[in-house]
Every structure is written in structure tokens, then in C-alpha cells.
C-alpha positions in Angstrom: 0.3 0.2 -0.1 1.3 3.6 -1.0 0.8 6.6 0.4 0.5 10.0 -0.9 2.3 12.0 1.7 2.5 15.9 0.6 6.0 17.3 1.8 6.2 19.6 3.8 9.1 22.4 4.8 8.7 19.7 8.2 10.4 17.0 5.5 12.8 19.4 3.9 14.0 20.2 7.8 14.8 17.5 9.1 16.6 16.1 5.6 18.9 18.8 6.0 19.3 18.8 9.5 18.0 22.1 9.9 15.2 24.0 11.8 11.9 24.6 9.7 12.7 28.6 10.1 15.7 28.4 8.4 13.7 26.3 5.7 11.6 29.2 5.0 14.5 31.3 5.5 16.6 29.6 2.5 13.2 29.5 0.0 12.6 33.4 0.4 16.1 34.1 -0.4 17.2 35.7 3.2 20.4 36.9 3.2 20.7 35.4 6.7 21.5 32.0 5.8 24.6 30.9 4.5 25.8 29.5 1.2 26.6 26.0 2.6 22.7 26.0 4.0 21.7 27.3 1.4 22.8 24.5 -0.4 21.5 21.9 1.4 18.3 23.0 1.9 18.5 23.0 -2.0 19.3 19.7 -2.1 17.0 18.2 0.3 14.4 20.0 -1.7 14.7 18.5 -5.0 15.6 15.0 -3.6 11.8 14.9 -2.4 10.5 17.1 -5.5 9.3 19.8 -3.1 7.5 22.7 -4.5 6.3 26.5 -3.0 2.7 26.4 -2.4 3.3 30.9 -3.0 -0.8 31.3 -2.1 0.0 29.3 1.0 3.0 31.0 1.8 1.4 34.0 1.4 -1.7 33.3 3.9 0.5 31.8 6.8 3.0 35.2 6.8 0.5 37.9 8.0 2.2 40.9 8.0 1.2 43.4 10.9 2.1 46.1 9.5 4.5 47.6 12.0 8.4 47.9 12.7 9.4 47.9 16.1 12.3 50.6 16.8 14.7 49.1 20.1 16.4 51.7 21.7 19.5 51.3 24.2 18.7 52.7 27.1 21.7 55.8 27.5 22.5 57.1 31.2 20.9 60.9 30.7 20.7 63.8 32.8 17.2 63.8 32.1 14.4 60.9 32.2 14.3 59.9 28.3 17.6 57.9 28.8 17.8 58.5 24.9 20.5 59.9 23.4 20.0 63.1 21.7 21.8 61.8 18.5 19.1 58.9 18.3 16.4 61.5 19.7 16.6 63.0 15.8 16.8 59.5 14.5 13.5 58.5 16.1 11.7 62.1 13.9 13.7 60.5 10.5 12.8 56.9 10.6 9.2 57.5 11.9 8.8 59.4 9.1 10.4 56.9 6.7 7.7 54.2 7.7 5.3 57.0 7.4 5.8 56.5 3.5 6.3 53.3 3.6 2.3 52.8 5.4 4.0 51.2 8.4 3.2 52.0 11.7 6.2 52.0 14.5 6.5 50.4 17.5 9.2 51.7 19.6 10.3 50.7 23.0 14.2 50.5 25.1 16.5 47.6 24.4 16.2 45.7 28.2 19.4 43.9 27.9 18.9 42.5 31.8 16.2 40.7 29.3 15.7 38.3 26.4 14.4 41.2 24.7 15.6 39.0 20.9 13.4 36.2 21.8 10.4 38.6 23.4 9.8 40.6 19.5 10.6 37.7 17.8 8.6 35.8 19.4 5.6 38.2 20.1 4.5 38.7 16.2 4.1 42.7 17.3 6.0 43.9 14.5 7.6 42.5 10.9 11.1 43.6 11.3 13.2 45.0 14.1 15.4 48.5 13.7 18.5 49.3 16.7 19.4 51.9 18.2 22.5 51.5 20.6 24.2 48.9 21.9 26.4 50.1 24.7 29.5 47.6 24.8 29.8 45.9 21.4 31.7 42.6 22.1 28.7 41.8 25.1 26.2 42.6 22.7 27.3 39.9 19.3 25.5 37.5 21.2 22.3 38.3 21.3 22.7 39.8 17.3 23.4 36.3 16.7 20.7 35.2 18.4 18.3 36.9 16.2 20.2 35.9 12.6 19.8 32.4 14.4 15.9 33.0 15.1 15.5 34.3 11.1 14.5 37.6 12.5 14.6 40.6 9.7 16.6 43.1 11.3 18.7 45.9 10.8 21.1 47.9 12.9 22.3 51.9 12.8 26.3 51.4 14.2 29.3 50.4 12.4 29.7 48.8 9.0 32.7 46.0 9.6 34.0 43.0 8.3 32.3 39.7 8.8 29.0 40.8 10.7 26.3 38.5 11.0 23.7 41.3 10.6 23.2 44.1 8.2 23.7 46.9 9.3 24.0 50.8 8.0 25.8 53.5 9.5 28.0 56.8 9.1 31.7 56.6 8.1 33.7 56.5 11.1 37.0 56.6 9.7 36.6 60.0 7.4 34.7 62.1 9.7 37.5 61.0 12.2 40.1 61.8 9.5 38.4 64.9 8.7 38.8 66.4 11.8 42.0 65.8 12.5 42.7 67.3 9.2 40.6 70.3 10.0 42.5 70.7 13.3 45.9 70.2 11.5 45.1 72.6 9.1 44.0 75.5 11.9 47.7 74.8 13.5 47.5 72.4 16.2 49.7 69.8 16.9 48.7 68.0 19.7 45.4 66.7 19.4 43.8 64.9 22.2 41.2 61.7 21.5 38.5 61.0 24.3 36.6 57.9 23.6 36.9 54.6 23.9 39.2 53.6 21.1 38.6 49.6 21.1 36.4 47.1 19.8 34.1 47.5 22.8 33.2 50.7 21.3 33.7 50.2 17.5 32.2 53.2 16.0 34.8 55.4 18.4 37.6 53.3 17.5 36.7 53.8 13.5 36.6 57.8 14.2 40.1 57.2 16.5 41.8 55.6 13.3 40.5 57.9 10.8 42.8 61.0 13.6 45.3 58.9 13.7 45.9 57.9 10.1 45.4 61.7 9.4 47.6 62.9 12.0 50.6 59.8 10.5 49.4 61.2 7.0 50.7 64.9 8.7 54.2 63.5 10.5 52.6 63.2 13.7 51.3 60.3 15.8 48.3 59.6 18.0 50.4 59.8 21.5 48.4 57.4 23.9 48.9 59.7 26.9 47.1 61.7 24.9 43.8 59.5 24.4 41.4 59.3 27.4 38.5 56.7 27.7 34.5 57.8 27.4 31.6 56.9 26.8 28.9 58.9 24.8 27.8 61.2 27.4 28.5 64.3 29.2 30.2 63.6 32.5 31.9 61.1 31.1 33.5 63.5 28.9 34.0 65.8 31.6 35.9 63.2 33.7 37.8 62.2 30.9 39.2 65.5 30.2 39.9 65.8 33.7 41.7 63.0 33.9 43.8 64.3 31.1 44.8 67.9 32.8 45.2 66.6 36.3 48.3 64.0 34.7 49.2 67.5 33.1 49.3 66.1 29.4 50.1 69.1 27.1 47.9 69.5 24.2 46.7 72.1 21.9 43.5 70.7 20.5 40.9 67.7 21.2 38.5 65.6 19.7 35.4 63.9 21.1 34.4 61.2 20.1 30.7 62.4 20.3 29.3 65.9 20.9 28.0 64.8 24.3 31.7 64.2 25.0 32.9 67.2 23.6 30.5 69.7 25.8 31.6 67.8 29.2 34.9 68.4 27.8 34.3 72.3 27.2 32.9 72.7 30.7 35.9 70.9 31.7 38.6 73.5 30.4 36.2 76.2 31.3 37.0 75.0 35.0 40.8 75.1 34.7 40.5 78.6 33.4 41.2 77.3 29.5 39.1 79.2 26.5 38.0 77.5 23.5 39.2 77.8 21.0 41.9 80.5 21.4 43.7 78.0 24.0 42.4 74.9 23.1 40.3 74.1 20.2 37.7 71.6 20.1 35.9 69.2 18.0 33.0 66.8 18.7 30.6 64.5 16.5 27.1 63.7 15.9 25.7 67.5 15.3 23.7 66.9 17.7 20.9 69.9 18.0 22.6 71.4 20.7 26.0 71.7 19.0 25.0 74.6 17.3 23.9 76.8 20.5 26.5 76.1 22.9 29.4 79.1 23.9 31.5 78.4 21.3 29.3 76.7 18.5 30.7 73.3 18.5 32.7 72.1 15.3 31.4 68.4 14.0 30.5 65.9 12.0 27.1 65.9 10.7 25.6 62.7 10.2 22.4 63.0 8.3 19.8 61.3 10.1 16.7 61.6 6.9 18.9 59.8 4.9 20.0 57.1 7.9 16.2 57.2 8.7 15.4 56.1 5.1 17.7 53.5 4.7 17.1 51.7 8.1 13.8 51.7 6.8 14.2 50.5 3.3 16.8 47.6 4.4 14.2 45.6 7.1 11.3 46.1 4.8 13.5 44.3 2.1 14.3 41.9 4.6 10.5 41.4 5.6 9.5 40.8 1.8 12.5 38.2 0.9 15.0 40.1 -1.0 18.7 40.5 0.1 19.9 44.4 1.9 23.5 45.1 1.5 25.2 47.0 4.7 25.8 50.4 3.7 28.3 53.1 5.2 26.8 56.9 4.7 28.9 60.0 4.3 29.5 62.0 7.2 29.9 66.4 7.1 32.6 68.0 8.7 30.8 71.2 9.9 32.8 74.2 11.7 32.4 76.6 13.8 34.0 78.7 16.2 34.8 75.9 18.8 38.0 74.9 16.4 38.7 78.5 14.8 40.6 81.4 16.4 39.5 83.8 13.8 35.6 84.5 12.3 36.5 84.3 8.6 35.8 81.2 6.9 33.8 79.4 8.5 31.4 76.6 7.7 27.7 75.9 8.6 26.9 77.2 12.0 
């Protein structure tokens, strides 16, 4: 007696030695499935003469019409717990979602919980956008779990070789290079760097690498005595600047890895009676809204939040619909203001 058992994706998964969700991702061409696994799934499909019922597949895949935006909770002096740069991104992402007819669900990433599993399993959203991550090396395991679960997600951060996820980010290396080159053109020769220059904070590290490369091009070296670790808060910038001043480091300029760090450094310099830019030139990174209104106004690298929001939303929607987006590096723009220039002439966008 013969049976005409209908072959299902679970049969494919059993033969290929993978999960059913991996089979589903492979059959819809998800970029999250590596080539070896894709070949095993395809071989199983051919062996079992399996054909995809596209109508049934579409019925099973019910879209919520919602994306989830998860913030990493930052220490801030107010109750927002959101980095001001990410607040700008929030507006851009919201507009980009509206253009695509999607609603946006906003939540904090609770790193003490399995938020990656919560959102992947809740079906509240079709895809996830991640902003901020703290220590990247500690964060990687959670990203890998999202990949393994087949979650459609995209992240804002440093674009690095070998990453498991789709990432949209600024050209941090070029931004750091442009800042250091600008400060050198202003006659600065001992340029300090405030920010964690390690793989734990890859965006800061890329900015540091760009700064170091620019110094080398001008016959200078990145002096380790002129570097102090800092996370992206005003307090961290203040404390990092204090540490350089307390060890009597000699410098004529400071490149802070973020505007918040630069604002904290400005306060520490003022507390020592040092004037910016007359005594010490100062530059940051991000161009948060307050950067143009502090005194003196802050030279910085502007990250295009509108372009970033569009790219993040477009990328995650491609993943949701079975396309294969690629990670992308977006250009930054040097904005020259009073904090790095001793003469009013030649100032850029204020």
C-alpha cells in the first residue's frame, strides 16, 4: 500500500538537518542564510520533489504593518534615557515608516532580558530596527541569536567585515580623518582624543583610527598619553578631560568622539580657566541640535539622520519581503564652527 503523503517544509528541515524556520528563510532567499546551508536545503528540496505553494505561503505570512524600533537605554541627565542623536533618528525613522505605510512600535532594549526573543516571538512587528548597543562585544551574542531565529532586523552602527547582521552606519573613519585634518590646518599639533578607542565601541574606534591616520599623513603620531576613554555622555567627557588635565598632558586641541563628550570636555576646560578655541581647539561628532547653540558653537561631523532613517526602514522592509539588502556606509559632513577656529573668517555652517 502506498501513501501520497504531502511533503512539507518540516520534511525538508529533517533531511537537511536544519530548523523549519531556516528552511523558510532559505526558500525565500534571505541573506541571513549562509551559502552552505542554502545548498543543503536546495538539495533536500530536489531530493523530495518539493514545490512551494506560494499562495499558502503568503497566507501563512501575515504582516502586521508595524516595525519595532528598539533603543539602547543611555544614561542621561533627564528622564529620556535616549542619546539626543538617536532622538533625531527617531523623527527620521518615523517619517520613513509613514511613507511606506507602516506604523512604528518604540521600546527600550532591556539588556537584562531576552528582548531579542521577546520581539521575534511576539509577532508584534514584522521587523526590528536597533539603535545603540553599549559594549558591542557583549551585544554580539544577542545579534547572533536574532540571526539564528530568522528575525528581519537592521542595526545602526559601525559597518565592519564579517558582521552577521545588516548594518547601516556613518563613515566614521572618514569623519575622524576630516576632523583631525581640520585641526591640523588650524595649526594644532598635539591633538587629544576622548572616547573608548577599542573594539568594545567600534564606532568610536573607527573615528580614532581615522584621526590617527590623518596625523600620520602629516608626520605626527597618535600619542597614547593624549587619549582618555569615555562613553557618550557629558559626564564621561568631563571626567575624561579632567583626567588629561590632572596628569598635566600637553595638548592644543581635543577631538571628542561624540558631541556629548565634547560638551563635557568644554565644561572641564572652562573650570581650569582654559578658553576654547583660544587656548584649546575643540571638535565633536554627531551634530546634535545643541551643538550649534553652545558657546562657542561646536565643530563636528554631521550624520545625515534623514538619509539614515530612510536607509534603515528600506533595508528592513526588503528583508521582510524576502529581498537581500546590503550593509551601507553613509557619508558624514564636516561642520566647522567657532570651537576650532580662532578667527571668525572661514566658518562653515553654523
